N, C-alpha and C positions, 0 to 999 in steps of 0.2 A: 398526299398525306390523308389517310383515312382516320376515322374515329378510333379504330383499334390500335393505332400506331403506338400508343403508350404501353400497350401490352407486348409490343415487339422489342426484343433485345437484339443488339447488333454485336456479333463477335467475329473476330478474324482468327483463323487457325493456321498455323504452320505445322502440318502433320509430317514430322520427320522420322527417318528411320531410327535415329538415336534419341532425339528429344522432340517433345511436342510443346509448342508455345501457343498461348491464347491471349489475344488482346481484347479487352472490354473497356469501354469508356476511355480510350487512349492510353490505358495502362496495361503492361504485361502482367496478367493476373495468374497465369499458370506457366511454369517453366519446369517441366518434369521429364525424366527419361521415359521413352516409349517402351515400357516393359510391363508385362502383366504376370502375376503369380496365380496359378490355378491350383485348386485342390483336386487331386486326381480322383479321390473316392466319390466326391459329390459333383465334380465338374463345375463348381462355382468359383468365382473370382475371389481370391483371398486378399490381394492388394494390387494396386497399380502405382506407376510412377516411382517416386523416390523410395517408398517403402518396399516395393517389389525389387528395386535395384539393389537394396541392401541384402536381399535374399539370394541374389544371383550367384550361382556357383557354390552355394552353401546349403542347398536344399536336401531333404531326405526323399524317399521314394513317393511319399504322398503329395508332395508339392512339386510342381514344375514351373520354371519361369520361361515365358516365351516373349519374343519380340514380334508383335503382330504385323509390323511393317518390314518388308524386305526390299532392298533397292529402291526405297522411296514409294513403294506401292503396297496396298493391303494384301498380305499373304494369308492372314487368318481373320476371316470376316467377323465371326462372333466376338473374338477377343478384342478386336480393334473397336468394334461398336461399344462394347462394355467400357473400354478404356476412355473413348471420347465422352461417353455418357457420364462417367465418374469425374472426369476433368471439368466438364461443364457444370456439374453439381458443386464442384469445389470453388467456383467463382464466388467470391465473398458477397457481391451485390445481389446475386441470384438466390443465395441461401435464405435471404430475408423474405422473399416473395411467397405469398400464399399460393397463387396460381402459377403453374408452370408456364412461363412465357413462350410465345412462338419466337423462333430465331431467324434473323437475317444473317447469313454467314458468307464469308469469303474464305475459301480454303485453297491452299496452294499445292500444286501437283508438279511432278517432274515433267520436263518438256518431251521426254521420249515415251510417254505413257500411252497405252492403247485405249480404244473405246471401252472395252470391257472393264479395264482397271478404273477408268474414269467413272463408269457407272457404279462400281463398287463404292468409291468414295462418296458419290452423290447419295446413294441409297443409305449408307451409314449415317450421313448427315440428316437425311429426311427422317430416319427412324428416331433420332434424338430431338425431334420437334423442329427440324429446319424447315421453315416455311418458304423462304427464298434462299436458294443455294447457288452461289456463283463460284466458279473455279478460276484460278489464275496460274499461269506457268511460273515455276520457281525463278528462273533467271529474270523474268519480267518484274516479279515482286522484289527481287534483290536489287535490281536497278533503281526501282522507285524508292526503296529503303535507303539506298546509298545517297540518294539525292540527285540522280541523273534525270534531266527532263526528257522523258522517252518520246514525247510527241514531236520533238524537233526533227527536221530533216537532216539528221546528223548521226553518224554511226558510233555506237558505243559497244565495247566488248566486255561481257561479264563472265567470270568464272566462279561458279558457286560450288564449293567443295563441301558436301554434307556428310552424313553418316553412311548412306548407301550408294549415292551416285554423285558424280561430278557433272554439273550442268554447265556447258560452255555455249554461249549464245552471242550473236551480233544483233543488236537491236537498233531500229531506226523507225521513225514515224509511227510509234506505238505498236510495232509488230516485230516478230522475230524473223530476221532475214535468213540467217543460217544458224543451225544449232547442232550440237552433238551431246549425247548423254553417255558418259563413260561409267561403267559399273565399278569404278575404282574410287574409293573414298575412305573416310575415317575407319569404317569396319575392316576394310582390307588392310589398312595400316596396322590396326591392332593385331590381326591374324599374322601379318608379316613378322611382328615382334615376337609373338608366341612361337612361330616356326624357327625364328633365329635363335631364341633362347634354347629351344630343344636341340637344334643341330650344332650350335657352337658351344653351349655350356652344359649340355645334358640336363637342363633344368626345365621342368614342366611347370609353366605358370598359367593361371586362369585369365579369363577375359578382363576381369576388373583390374588385376595387377598390370596386365599389358597396357590397358587404357591409361593407368596412372603413369606408367613409364613414358608413354607417348606424350602425355600432357607435360610431365616434368622435364624430360630431357630429349623429347622428340626433335629431330632436325632433318632438313632436306639436303644440306650440304655439309661437308666435313670442315670447311673453313668459315667458322662463325666469328664475328668480331667480339661478341660478348658470350662466350660459351657457358652453358649451365654446368654446375658441379656434377661430379659423378654421383651415381645413385646406387643404393644397395637394394637388390631384388630378392625376395624370398619365394621359394616354391619347393617342388619335390624333385629330389635327385633321381634321374631315370635309371642310374646304374645300381645304387644301393637302396633306393626307395625311402631314404631318410629325408626329412626337411633340410634344406640348405639355403645358404645365402651367397650371392655373388655381387661383385661391384661391376657396374657397366658405365660406359661413358657415352656421350651424345654421338661420338664418331661411329660407334658400333650401330646405333639406331639409324644413323644416316645410311650406313651400308645396307641395313636390313630393309629400308624403305625404298632404296634406289630404283629397283625395277618398277614398282608401282608408280613412282613419281614420273619415271620415263614415259609410262603409258598416258599419264595426264598431259605431259608435255606434247606427246604425239597428237592427242586430241585437240589441244590448242592450236598446234601447227596445221592440222587438217582443216579446222574451222577457218583459220586465217587464209588457207589456200582456196577456200570456196567463197571468200568474201568478195563482192563486186568491187571493182577498182576505186570508185568514188568513196565508198565506205572505208576501204582499206586506207585511203588517204586521211580520212577523219581519225581512224584508230591510231595512225602514226602520230597524230597530234595529241590525242586525248589519253592514249595508253590503255592498259587493261586494268579492270577493277576486280579485286578478289573479295569474295564473301563466303560465309559459311564457316563452321568450326575448323574444318581442315586447313583453311587459309592461315590459321594461327601457328602452323608448323614453322619453327624457326628456319629462316633462310629460304623459304619457298618462294617468296617474292623475288629475291635476288636471283635464284636459280631460273625462274621463268623469264626474268628480265634478260639474263644472259642468253637464254635459248632463242628468244624472239627479237632481241635488240629493241625492245619497247619498254617505256616506263611502266612499272607495275605498282598499283596502289592497293593497300588493304583497307577495307571499309572500317570505319570506327565501330566498335562493338559488332564484329562480323557475325557472331552467333545469332544476333537479333535483327540483322539487316533484312532478312526475308520476311519475318513476321511484322517488322515495322512497315515494310512496303505493302504488305497485305492489309495492315490497319489503315494506311493512307488511302488505299483503293476503296476500302469500306466506307470511309468518310466522304469520298468524292466519287460515288458510283456513277453519276452522270458523266463526269469528265473522263473516267476510265472505262466507259461502257464498251468501247471497241476492243479493249484488252481482255475483258472478262469473257469466260465461256459460260453461257447461261444453261 
């Protein structure tokens, strides 16, 4: 601990395709959509986060909204840097400071990420005053956030369904034994709903509407114990061009998402088939843990459980499991040194 440590602020960041969350002083201080609105004429950033999300699909030609992260990795370097910068400036405790503090950061990354993509994340962090930057793999952070003791010689299986990727990993002794990153997650579900509405109802809906449908009546199976009520969806009729509204039920959404969920199931089965026998025995006893926003899809736990014949548990507050885990690692850097990528 040096003399300048009081000038150093510690933050944990979950840079997600759909949402970015930041923890500072053990509290989630930023929870915003990962969206940036750009002014085309000047190239400047108009808005980020919630404000930019409100503009999505409603912009004129001078404004465009982009999502700087694709499949959990940085796709647009400049926009993502600006977004991280603005989110950090929004942290209430840092607004009051006169001097811009140096940052000690732990940032979480997908397990299937390449060296180049890793460097992009690190450089973005360093440019926003990151003095010490550590990276942690998403399934690892999710496991810590759920409350699994990852240092034990015991196998645990984590399935983290985010916005861009589904991370499936078997963890033991503070390391990932086998993992698979499937590029099917929340965004693909949303696109499946848009496609289904177009082909089955001749209704053209936007991304925000499809997202709302997914949250309100999205389901992974057609036989739910407590089904959600039908929902009316508005969009543009593809035949007449007029605005119109249709009623849809959760069963239709379950049909629309079926193929994508099958691919997640295949990913889970593949990871299980690569698991060493001793760890497979542990997983038989402990079951599978689900985290990430996609795990809130109704009936998904039941469906995975039927497919694998294993108990499946959803983390409490699955949306924040990853960022919670990242925050815990930040507080106990010494203990989790072996897990972090410096």
